[in-house]
Legacy VTK file of the C-alpha trace (Angstrom):
# vtk DataFile Version 3.0
C-alpha trace
ASCII
DATASET POLYDATA
POINTS 288 float
180.825 86.192 82.928
177.531 86.711 81.467
177.110 87.669 77.917
175.558 91.031 78.893
178.783 91.861 80.806
181.176 90.689 78.213
179.938 92.295 75.232
179.366 95.595 77.484
183.001 95.305 78.605
184.079 94.982 74.832
182.030 98.021 74.021
183.657 100.323 76.899
187.280 98.898 75.879
186.682 99.722 71.953
185.697 103.329 73.112
188.275 103.741 75.473
190.751 102.693 72.724
189.504 104.872 70.310
189.473 107.767 72.737
193.153 107.241 73.484
194.797 106.715 70.122
192.860 109.788 68.657
193.635 112.062 71.558
193.057 115.731 71.151
189.276 116.831 71.628
188.370 113.262 70.892
189.645 112.319 74.271
188.989 115.480 76.205
185.376 115.537 75.231
184.675 111.904 75.649
186.527 112.294 79.114
184.102 115.373 79.875
181.206 113.133 79.072
182.522 110.420 81.293
183.129 112.905 84.154
179.693 114.399 83.895
177.770 110.932 83.980
180.175 110.110 86.991
179.477 113.071 88.742
175.617 112.730 88.109
175.605 109.170 89.795
177.866 110.671 92.615
175.517 113.207 93.488
172.779 110.795 93.367
174.380 108.855 96.112
174.899 112.094 98.004
171.112 112.887 97.958
170.332 109.608 99.086
171.478 110.672 102.289
169.484 113.785 102.439
172.460 116.150 101.663
171.903 118.871 99.207
175.033 119.868 97.252
175.697 122.460 94.556
175.636 120.080 91.740
174.756 122.143 88.864
177.423 124.489 89.668
179.952 121.785 90.201
179.096 120.156 87.045
180.008 123.468 85.056
183.184 124.107 86.905
184.229 120.511 86.650
183.720 120.847 82.864
185.819 124.105 82.887
188.764 122.455 84.788
188.866 119.547 82.160
189.004 121.803 79.212
191.764 123.958 81.114
193.472 120.898 81.245
193.581 120.112 77.696
194.248 123.793 76.559
196.480 124.948 79.462
197.683 122.079 81.529
200.000 124.453 83.576
196.676 126.449 84.804
194.832 123.373 86.080
196.084 123.624 89.374
195.288 126.973 89.862
191.725 126.559 88.539
191.158 124.022 90.939
190.924 126.300 94.073
189.143 128.904 91.865
186.292 126.266 91.025
186.179 125.320 94.828
185.606 129.102 95.635
182.889 129.400 93.311
181.120 126.545 94.608
181.418 127.764 97.954
180.303 131.246 96.883
176.903 129.699 95.278
176.316 127.614 98.404
176.574 130.960 100.510
174.065 132.708 98.908
170.858 130.135 98.625
167.546 130.844 100.095
168.034 128.119 102.718
171.257 127.659 104.626
173.803 125.122 103.617
175.208 122.764 105.998
178.728 121.454 106.411
177.839 118.275 104.646
176.529 120.090 101.516
179.688 122.186 101.195
181.921 119.092 101.818
180.142 116.838 99.486
180.471 119.478 96.846
183.756 120.027 97.069
184.424 116.137 96.724
182.617 115.908 93.952
184.796 118.508 92.184
187.795 116.878 93.784
187.009 113.305 93.122
185.153 113.789 90.311
186.630 116.712 88.218
190.125 117.572 89.462
191.651 114.048 89.839
190.371 113.013 86.490
191.816 115.936 84.702
195.512 114.575 85.284
194.411 112.015 82.541
193.953 114.490 79.983
197.041 116.401 81.196
198.915 113.106 80.464
197.136 112.203 77.181
196.493 115.574 75.504
198.716 117.818 77.527
202.130 115.926 76.987
201.253 115.666 73.165
200.464 119.581 72.326
203.304 119.612 69.985
202.553 116.461 68.041
201.391 117.088 64.577
197.664 116.486 64.172
196.541 114.473 61.263
192.773 114.576 61.898
190.300 117.347 62.631
190.123 118.530 66.379
193.832 117.985 66.664
193.090 114.290 66.614
196.158 111.976 66.030
196.602 108.503 63.728
199.692 106.587 63.942
200.997 106.095 60.465
202.824 102.783 61.895
202.639 100.590 64.926
205.781 98.892 63.991
207.926 101.421 65.933
206.894 102.293 69.434
209.643 104.964 69.853
207.987 107.105 67.253
204.506 107.319 68.706
203.605 110.265 70.724
204.558 110.126 74.512
201.248 110.818 75.911
199.744 108.215 73.832
202.100 105.466 75.285
201.999 106.493 78.634
198.376 106.346 78.563
198.001 102.961 77.172
200.463 101.450 79.531
198.874 103.167 82.506
195.216 101.680 81.514
196.683 98.317 80.418
198.055 98.025 83.868
194.487 99.125 85.664
192.847 96.647 82.925
194.899 93.906 84.121
194.682 94.496 87.947
190.938 94.682 87.616
190.714 91.385 85.310
193.291 89.426 87.323
191.277 90.500 90.679
187.962 89.522 89.116
189.130 86.263 87.870
191.211 85.057 90.735
188.617 86.453 93.122
185.659 84.570 91.827
187.191 81.262 91.165
189.890 80.896 93.781
189.281 83.761 96.350
188.386 82.696 99.956
189.868 85.371 102.137
187.600 88.462 102.572
189.735 91.690 101.763
187.576 94.217 103.561
184.002 94.387 104.929
183.534 97.451 102.731
183.470 95.300 99.758
182.431 91.866 100.773
183.132 90.376 97.210
186.680 91.617 97.224
189.229 88.616 98.363
192.783 88.820 99.716
193.536 86.437 96.671
192.001 88.423 93.872
193.947 91.444 95.097
197.183 89.708 95.274
196.594 88.252 91.527
195.358 91.877 90.270
198.491 93.418 92.003
200.712 91.122 90.182
198.904 91.434 86.484
199.658 95.019 86.893
203.193 94.331 87.758
203.584 92.292 84.755
201.845 94.615 81.915
204.200 97.476 83.430
207.349 95.238 83.424
206.523 94.559 79.930
206.033 98.433 78.875
209.029 99.574 80.695
211.008 97.247 78.741
209.305 97.883 75.597
209.643 101.647 75.958
213.505 101.451 77.275
213.086 102.869 80.502
216.262 103.496 82.333
216.472 100.666 85.182
213.072 99.016 83.328
213.089 96.254 86.270
212.817 98.635 88.814
210.827 101.357 87.121
208.194 98.801 85.877
207.973 96.933 89.261
207.341 100.486 90.992
205.053 101.868 88.527
203.141 98.435 88.295
202.864 98.234 92.029
201.761 101.669 92.689
199.066 101.181 89.979
197.850 97.867 91.589
197.492 99.550 94.834
196.174 102.885 93.927
193.231 101.210 91.580
192.414 98.751 94.504
191.971 101.894 97.024
189.968 103.730 94.296
187.515 100.520 93.890
187.269 100.452 97.824
186.618 104.001 98.475
183.814 104.037 95.582
182.565 100.750 97.444
182.369 102.778 100.767
180.350 105.585 99.337
177.709 103.328 97.686
177.400 101.181 100.859
176.972 104.409 103.051
174.319 105.630 100.570
172.740 102.039 101.006
172.932 101.034 97.032
174.659 98.138 95.474
175.612 99.764 92.458
176.350 103.461 91.673
173.747 103.209 88.573
172.481 101.129 85.658
174.243 102.887 82.863
176.353 99.976 81.609
174.224 96.577 81.580
176.086 93.914 83.573
178.308 96.396 85.035
176.582 99.022 86.755
177.120 102.465 86.674
179.872 104.645 85.191
181.395 104.937 88.785
181.424 101.228 89.055
183.691 100.976 86.020
185.926 104.042 86.357
186.643 103.930 90.203
189.872 102.360 89.610
191.079 105.310 87.758
190.519 108.230 89.779
193.264 107.975 92.391
195.593 106.550 89.730
195.524 109.630 87.364
197.691 111.922 89.388
200.121 109.189 90.710
200.586 108.141 86.939
201.208 111.525 85.870
203.858 112.533 88.285
205.488 109.439 87.989
206.288 110.105 84.135
206.974 113.874 84.912
208.911 113.704 87.963
210.215 110.203 88.824
211.283 108.902 85.541
213.413 111.911 84.648
215.485 111.366 87.640
216.566 108.232 86.380
LINES 1 289
288 0 1 2 3 4 5 6 7 8 9 10 11 12 13 14 15 16 17 18 19 20 21 22 23 24 25 26 27 28 29 30 31 32 33 34 35 36 37 38 39 40 41 42 43 44 45 46 47 48 49 50 51 52 53 54 55 56 57 58 59 60 61 62 63 64 65 66 67 68 69 70 71 72 73 74 75 76 77 78 79 80 81 82 83 84 85 86 87 88 89 90 91 92 93 94 95 96 97 98 99 100 101 102 103 104 105 106 107 108 109 110 111 112 113 114 115 116 117 118 119 120 121 122 123 124 125 126 127 128 129 130 131 132 133 134 135 136 137 138 139 140 141 142 143 144 145 146 147 148 149 150 151 152 153 154 155 156 157 158 159 160 161 162 163 164 165 166 167 168 169 170 171 172 173 174 175 176 177 178 179 180 181 182 183 184 185 186 187 188 189 190 191 192 193 194 195 196 197 198 199 200 201 202 203 204 205 206 207 208 209 210 211 212 213 214 215 216 217 218 219 220 221 222 223 224 225 226 227 228 229 230 231 232 233 234 235 236 237 238 239 240 241 242 243 244 245 246 247 248 249 250 251 252 253 254 255 256 257 258 259 260 261 262 263 264 265 266 267 268 269 270 271 272 273 274 275 276 277 278 279 280 281 282 283 284 285 286 287
Protein backbone atom coordinates (compact mmCIF):
# COMPACT_ATOMS: atom_id res chain seq x y z
CA UNK A 1 0.00 0.00 0.00
CA UNK A 2 1.41 3.41 -1.00
CA UNK A 3 1.94 6.13 1.62
CA UNK A 4 -0.66 8.29 -0.13
CA UNK A 5 -3.26 5.58 0.06
CA UNK A 6 -2.39 4.78 3.69
CA UNK A 7 -2.53 8.41 4.85
CA UNK A 8 -5.84 8.97 3.05
CA UNK A 9 -7.27 5.86 4.71
CA UNK A 10 -6.15 6.99 8.18
CA UNK A 11 -7.69 10.45 7.72
CA UNK A 12 -10.96 8.92 6.43
CA UNK A 13 -11.13 6.57 9.42
CA UNK A 14 -10.51 9.42 11.90
CA UNK A 15 -13.28 11.50 10.30
CA UNK A 16 -15.65 8.52 10.30
CA UNK A 17 -14.93 7.73 13.95
CA UNK A 18 -15.51 11.36 14.93
CA UNK A 19 -18.86 11.44 13.12
CA UNK A 20 -19.99 8.18 14.68
CA UNK A 21 -19.04 9.16 18.23
CA UNK A 22 -20.49 12.67 18.12
CA UNK A 23 -23.71 11.60 16.44
CA UNK A 24 -26.51 14.17 16.24
CA UNK A 25 -26.13 16.82 13.57
CA UNK A 26 -22.41 16.12 13.32
CA UNK A 27 -23.16 12.69 11.90
CA UNK A 28 -26.17 13.88 9.89
CA UNK A 29 -24.50 16.84 8.20
CA UNK A 30 -21.32 14.87 7.61
CA UNK A 31 -23.38 12.21 5.90
CA UNK A 32 -25.20 14.85 3.87
CA UNK A 33 -21.85 16.04 2.50
CA UNK A 34 -20.74 12.49 1.69
CA UNK A 35 -24.03 11.75 -0.08
CA UNK A 36 -23.84 14.97 -2.09
CA UNK A 37 -20.28 14.23 -3.25
CA UNK A 38 -21.21 10.65 -4.05
CA UNK A 39 -24.19 11.74 -6.12
CA UNK A 40 -22.00 14.24 -7.99
CA UNK A 41 -19.77 11.34 -9.05
CA UNK A 42 -22.76 9.14 -9.88
CA UNK A 43 -24.30 11.72 -12.19
CA UNK A 44 -20.95 12.29 -13.88
CA UNK A 45 -20.90 8.58 -14.68
CA UNK A 46 -24.47 8.77 -15.95
CA UNK A 47 -23.71 11.74 -18.21
CA UNK A 48 -20.77 9.81 -19.67
CA UNK A 49 -23.44 7.56 -21.22
CA UNK A 50 -25.18 10.52 -22.86
CA UNK A 51 -28.04 10.53 -20.35
CA UNK A 52 -29.47 13.76 -18.89
CA UNK A 53 -30.83 13.03 -15.39
CA UNK A 54 -32.57 15.48 -13.06
CA UNK A 55 -29.41 15.93 -11.02
CA UNK A 56 -30.17 19.20 -9.21
CA UNK A 57 -33.64 18.10 -8.17
CA UNK A 58 -32.26 14.78 -6.96
CA UNK A 59 -29.61 16.59 -4.92
CA UNK A 60 -32.23 18.68 -3.15
CA UNK A 61 -34.77 15.94 -2.40
CA UNK A 62 -32.01 13.58 -1.25
CA UNK A 63 -30.79 16.11 1.30
CA UNK A 64 -34.35 16.61 2.51
CA UNK A 65 -34.65 12.83 2.83
CA UNK A 66 -31.52 12.63 4.98
CA UNK A 67 -32.64 15.50 7.22
CA UNK A 68 -36.03 13.82 7.62
CA UNK A 69 -34.24 10.65 8.73
CA UNK A 70 -32.60 12.64 11.53
CA UNK A 71 -35.62 14.68 12.64
CA UNK A 72 -38.46 12.19 12.09
CA UNK A 73 -37.11 8.72 11.20
CA UNK A 74 -40.61 7.24 10.95
CA UNK A 75 -41.46 9.60 8.08
CA UNK A 76 -38.42 8.74 5.94
CA UNK A 77 -40.13 5.91 4.08
CA UNK A 78 -43.07 8.19 3.31
CA UNK A 79 -40.70 10.90 2.10
CA UNK A 80 -39.08 8.59 -0.45
CA UNK A 81 -42.04 8.24 -2.88
CA UNK A 82 -42.76 11.96 -2.51
CA UNK A 83 -39.18 12.75 -3.51
CA UNK A 84 -39.44 10.38 -6.48
CA UNK A 85 -42.65 12.06 -7.58
CA UNK A 86 -41.00 15.49 -7.47
CA UNK A 87 -38.17 14.23 -9.68
CA UNK A 88 -40.60 12.87 -12.27
CA UNK A 89 -42.64 16.06 -12.07
CA UNK A 90 -39.52 18.10 -12.86
CA UNK A 91 -38.60 15.89 -15.82
CA UNK A 92 -42.11 16.15 -17.26
CA UNK A 93 -41.88 19.90 -17.71
CA UNK A 94 -38.44 20.23 -19.24
CA UNK A 95 -38.30 21.89 -22.68
CA UNK A 96 -36.69 18.72 -24.03
CA UNK A 97 -38.69 15.51 -23.66
CA UNK A 98 -37.00 13.21 -21.17
CA UNK A 99 -36.22 9.59 -21.94
CA UNK A 100 -36.77 6.43 -19.94
CA UNK A 101 -33.04 6.45 -19.17
CA UNK A 102 -33.28 10.02 -17.81
CA UNK A 103 -36.08 9.03 -15.46
CA UNK A 104 -34.55 5.70 -14.44
CA UNK A 105 -31.10 7.10 -13.64
CA UNK A 106 -32.61 10.00 -11.68
CA UNK A 107 -34.67 7.66 -9.53
CA UNK A 108 -31.70 5.32 -9.10
CA UNK A 109 -29.65 8.31 -7.93
CA UNK A 110 -32.31 9.01 -5.32
CA UNK A 111 -32.58 5.37 -4.21
CA UNK A 112 -28.89 4.45 -4.37
CA UNK A 113 -27.47 7.78 -3.28
CA UNK A 114 -30.11 9.11 -0.90
CA UNK A 115 -32.68 6.65 0.41
CA UNK A 116 -30.40 3.70 1.20
CA UNK A 117 -27.76 5.84 2.99
CA UNK A 118 -30.54 7.38 5.10
CA UNK A 119 -30.64 4.14 7.07
CA UNK A 120 -27.26 4.97 8.61
CA UNK A 121 -28.73 8.20 9.98
CA UNK A 122 -31.77 6.31 11.26
CA UNK A 123 -29.44 3.86 12.97
CA UNK A 124 -26.97 6.28 14.55
CA UNK A 125 -29.19 9.30 15.17
CA UNK A 126 -32.72 7.93 15.11
CA UNK A 127 -32.17 5.20 17.70
CA UNK A 128 -30.52 7.66 20.10
CA UNK A 129 -32.97 10.55 19.96
CA UNK A 130 -33.69 10.15 23.68
CA UNK A 131 -30.01 10.24 24.66
CA UNK A 132 -29.08 13.43 26.48
CA UNK A 133 -26.85 15.67 24.36
CA UNK A 134 -23.68 16.95 26.05
CA UNK A 135 -22.41 19.02 23.11
CA UNK A 136 -24.04 21.65 20.87
CA UNK A 137 -26.07 20.40 17.87
CA UNK A 138 -27.17 17.29 19.81
CA UNK A 139 -23.60 16.05 19.98
CA UNK A 140 -22.59 13.23 22.31
CA UNK A 141 -19.32 12.34 23.97
CA UNK A 142 -19.06 9.37 26.36
CA UNK A 143 -17.95 10.06 29.90
CA UNK A 144 -16.27 6.65 29.97
CA UNK A 145 -15.51 3.85 27.51
CA UNK A 146 -15.03 1.23 30.23
CA UNK A 147 -18.62 -0.04 30.25
CA UNK A 148 -20.03 -0.61 26.77
CA UNK A 149 -23.53 -1.20 28.10
CA UNK A 150 -23.76 2.45 29.18
CA UNK A 151 -23.07 3.78 25.69
CA UNK A 152 -25.98 4.74 23.38
CA UNK A 153 -27.35 1.87 21.35
CA UNK A 154 -27.09 3.64 18.02
CA UNK A 155 -23.42 4.45 18.67
CA UNK A 156 -22.54 0.83 19.49
CA UNK A 157 -24.46 -0.65 16.59
CA UNK A 158 -23.00 1.78 14.07
CA UNK A 159 -19.50 1.10 15.38
CA UNK A 160 -20.01 -2.63 15.07
CA UNK A 161 -21.45 -2.41 11.55
CA UNK A 162 -18.66 -0.14 10.33
CA UNK A 163 -16.09 -2.40 11.98
CA UNK A 164 -17.44 -5.41 10.08
CA UNK A 165 -17.30 -3.50 6.78
CA UNK A 166 -13.75 -2.35 7.47
CA UNK A 167 -12.69 -5.90 8.35
CA UNK A 168 -14.29 -7.21 5.15
CA UNK A 169 -12.64 -4.56 2.97
CA UNK A 170 -9.19 -4.83 4.56
CA UNK A 171 -9.26 -8.62 4.64
CA UNK A 172 -10.33 -8.86 1.01
CA UNK A 173 -7.70 -6.32 -0.06
CA UNK A 174 -4.78 -7.99 1.72
CA UNK A 175 -5.66 -11.57 0.84
CA UNK A 176 -6.59 -10.67 -2.72
CA UNK A 177 -3.39 -8.72 -3.26
CA UNK A 178 -0.95 -11.30 -1.93
CA UNK A 179 -2.68 -14.66 -2.21
CA UNK A 180 -5.57 -14.15 -4.62
CA UNK A 181 -5.42 -16.21 -7.80
CA UNK A 182 -9.00 -17.04 -8.79
CA UNK A 183 -10.92 -14.18 -10.38
CA UNK A 184 -14.25 -13.58 -8.70
CA UNK A 185 -16.08 -11.72 -11.48
CA UNK A 186 -15.40 -10.11 -14.83
CA UNK A 187 -17.12 -7.01 -13.48
CA UNK A 188 -14.11 -6.30 -11.27
CA UNK A 189 -11.04 -8.20 -12.54
CA UNK A 190 -8.91 -7.42 -9.48
CA UNK A 191 -11.30 -9.09 -7.05
CA UNK A 192 -10.56 -12.71 -6.26
CA UNK A 193 -12.42 -15.59 -4.65
CA UNK A 194 -9.69 -15.87 -2.02
CA UNK A 195 -10.04 -12.21 -1.15
CA UNK A 196 -13.82 -12.45 -0.92
CA UNK A 197 -13.62 -15.45 1.40
CA UNK A 198 -11.07 -13.79 3.68
CA UNK A 199 -13.13 -10.58 3.78
CA UNK A 200 -16.23 -12.62 4.60
CA UNK A 201 -14.39 -14.33 7.47
CA UNK A 202 -13.05 -10.99 8.74
CA UNK A 203 -16.54 -9.55 8.92
CA UNK A 204 -17.81 -12.60 10.83
CA UNK A 205 -14.89 -12.45 13.29
CA UNK A 206 -15.62 -8.81 14.17
CA UNK A 207 -19.36 -9.50 14.40
CA UNK A 208 -18.85 -12.46 16.72
CA UNK A 209 -16.66 -10.40 19.03
CA UNK A 210 -19.19 -7.57 18.98
CA UNK A 211 -22.16 -9.85 19.64
CA UNK A 212 -20.33 -11.41 22.60
CA UNK A 213 -19.27 -8.02 23.99
CA UNK A 214 -22.78 -6.59 23.70
CA UNK A 215 -24.39 -9.70 25.24
CA UNK A 216 -26.71 -10.49 22.36
CA UNK A 217 -29.05 -13.39 22.91
CA UNK A 218 -27.60 -16.41 21.12
CA UNK A 219 -24.52 -14.31 20.35
CA UNK A 220 -22.73 -17.09 18.45
CA UNK A 221 -25.56 -17.50 15.93
CA UNK A 222 -26.63 -13.85 15.77
CA UNK A 223 -23.01 -12.73 15.35
CA UNK A 224 -22.48 -15.28 12.59
CA UNK A 225 -25.61 -14.12 10.75
CA UNK A 226 -24.78 -10.45 11.19
CA UNK A 227 -21.18 -10.78 10.03
CA UNK A 228 -22.11 -13.01 7.11
CA UNK A 229 -24.85 -10.61 6.03
CA UNK A 230 -22.47 -7.64 6.02
CA UNK A 231 -19.74 -9.64 4.27
CA UNK A 232 -22.08 -10.46 1.40
CA UNK A 233 -23.86 -7.10 1.14
CA UNK A 234 -20.63 -5.09 1.22
CA UNK A 235 -19.22 -7.23 -1.59
CA UNK A 236 -22.40 -6.83 -3.64
CA UNK A 237 -22.26 -3.06 -3.14
CA UNK A 238 -18.66 -3.03 -4.33
CA UNK A 239 -19.48 -5.08 -7.43
CA UNK A 240 -22.53 -2.94 -8.23
CA UNK A 241 -20.44 0.23 -8.22
CA UNK A 242 -17.81 -1.52 -10.34
CA UNK A 243 -20.52 -2.46 -12.84
CA UNK A 244 -21.65 1.17 -13.08
CA UNK A 245 -18.06 2.34 -13.64
CA UNK A 246 -17.41 -0.34 -16.25
CA UNK A 247 -20.53 0.64 -18.17
CA UNK A 248 -19.43 4.29 -18.04
CA UNK A 249 -15.95 3.32 -19.23
CA UNK A 250 -13.97 4.69 -16.26
CA UNK A 251 -11.60 3.11 -13.74
CA UNK A 252 -12.49 5.27 -10.72
CA UNK A 253 -15.65 7.22 -9.90
CA UNK A 254 -13.49 10.29 -9.20
CA UNK A 255 -10.16 11.53 -7.84
CA UNK A 256 -11.30 13.20 -4.63
CA UNK A 257 -9.47 10.82 -2.26
CA UNK A 258 -5.74 10.49 -3.09
CA UNK A 259 -4.80 6.88 -3.70
CA UNK A 260 -8.38 5.65 -3.45
CA UNK A 261 -10.33 7.34 -6.24
CA UNK A 262 -13.69 8.91 -5.57
CA UNK A 263 -16.26 8.92 -2.78
CA UNK A 264 -18.23 6.11 -4.41
CA UNK A 265 -15.09 3.97 -4.59
CA UNK A 266 -14.79 4.17 -0.79
CA UNK A 267 -18.45 4.07 0.22
CA UNK A 268 -19.89 1.46 -2.16
CA UNK A 269 -19.68 -1.23 0.54
CA UNK A 270 -21.98 0.78 2.82
CA UNK A 271 -24.93 1.39 0.50
CA UNK A 272 -26.78 -1.94 0.45
CA UNK A 273 -25.53 -2.77 3.94
CA UNK A 274 -27.36 0.13 5.60
CA UNK A 275 -30.99 -1.12 5.49
CA UNK A 276 -29.96 -4.70 6.29
CA UNK A 277 -28.11 -3.56 9.40
CA UNK A 278 -30.98 -1.34 10.51
CA UNK A 279 -33.64 -4.04 10.19
CA UNK A 280 -31.38 -6.67 11.70
CA UNK A 281 -31.26 -4.60 14.87
CA UNK A 282 -34.85 -3.37 14.88
CA UNK A 283 -36.67 -6.49 13.66
CA UNK A 284 -34.50 -9.61 13.97
CA UNK A 285 -32.69 -9.14 17.29
CA UNK A 286 -35.89 -8.35 19.22
CA UNK A 287 -37.22 -11.75 18.14
CA UNK A 288 -34.39 -13.38 20.09
